C-alpha positions, 0 to 999 in steps of 0.5 A: 875281402867280400861283403856278405849279402846281408851286409850289402843288402843293408847298405843299399837300403841305407843308401836308398834311405838317403835318397829317399831324404834327397827327394823328399827335401827337394820335393818340398822346395817345389813347395817353397818355390810355389810360395815364392811365386805365389803368396799363400795364406798361413791356412793354405800353408799348414794345409800343404805341409799336412798333406804333404808330410801325410804323402811322404809318411806312406812313401816312407812307409812304401820304401820300408815294405818294399826294402825291409818288410815294413820293419823300422829300421833306425838307422834308415831313419838316420840315412833319410834324415842325412839325405834331407840335411845334406841335400838342404846344406847344399843345394837347396838354397841355390835350386830355390833361388835359381828356379825362381829367378828363372820362372821370374825371368821368363814371366816377364818375358812372357808378360811382354809377349802378351802386352804386345799382342794386346796392343792392338787389340787395346787400339781397336777396343778405344777406337771401338769406344769412341766409335761407341759414343759417336753411334750412341749420339747418333743413334740418339738423334734418330731416336729423337726424331722418329719419336717426334715424327710418331708423336705428330703421326699419333696426334694427326690420327687422333684428329682424323679419327675424332672427325670421324 
């Protein structure tokens, strides 16, 4: 028994709506992952959500225009909602937790590498600070000596000029 071409097209449209719901929810999970890793203010979360849902609305409209000549079909809305629900209830929590753990783990390894590579630089900076203090002390002594010599020279010059 073959399905009519119209019914087949409607089923494909329903399937695409379902997939769109999955894509929208997985994209939102990306925001949730970023928010777990980097704290956001309430205003920033609201702004991100507003932009996200505007982009989603435009994408839904694009799919409706491409697949159904821009006509809203309630079964397409139900399909998208079904895709969102199935994704959210099945794999969303696992994906968010796993990706956050992997990023945190990799970030920890990266920080250990940076700290390891920074040790020689820190040592040089500390030695430079110590050397800088010694150098500053020696320069200060040199400037005091020069000041004394110049002061003495100026006094001698005044004495010579006042005699003439």
